[in-house]
C-alpha positions, 0 to 999 in steps of 0.5 A: 923172479923166474921167467920162461923166455923163448922156451928157456927157464931163467932167473931175474932180479928186476925192481918191484913192480917187475914190468916188461919195460924193466925186463927189457931194459935189464936185457939190454934190448932196444925196445923199438926193435923188440916184440913181446908175447906174454902168456900167448898175448902180444903186448903193445909197446905202449903197455909195457910199462904198465904190464907187470910180470909175475913169477912163471910168465912165459914170454917169446921175445923177438929181436929184429935186426936190419942188415944188408940189401939181400933180397934171396928171401923175398916172397919166402914164408916166415913166422913171428910169434907163430903168426904166419906172415908167408905171401899168402896172407893178405895184406890187410891182415898182414898190417893189422898183426904188425900194428899190434906189435907197435 
């Protein structure tokens, strides 16, 4: 199966039916630290095992990593899956977007 992941074409041999959950396992990623956009739609984690992949699908995968106590980025603007989480976004709007990733 050919998939485009984060802008790069890749070939995978996944068990049928190929699902998002199988892909994340194949990639060796921890599912609780990953957010996935499939063909421009964010897929909630609880739907990964039911979401089938098709040849040519486009995915954006963000893998979150923790670390240090550096606060130098506090208040900085950052973008995840084309969503702006800058300091000017309302807290309610930000919470809804983050909840969609769960």
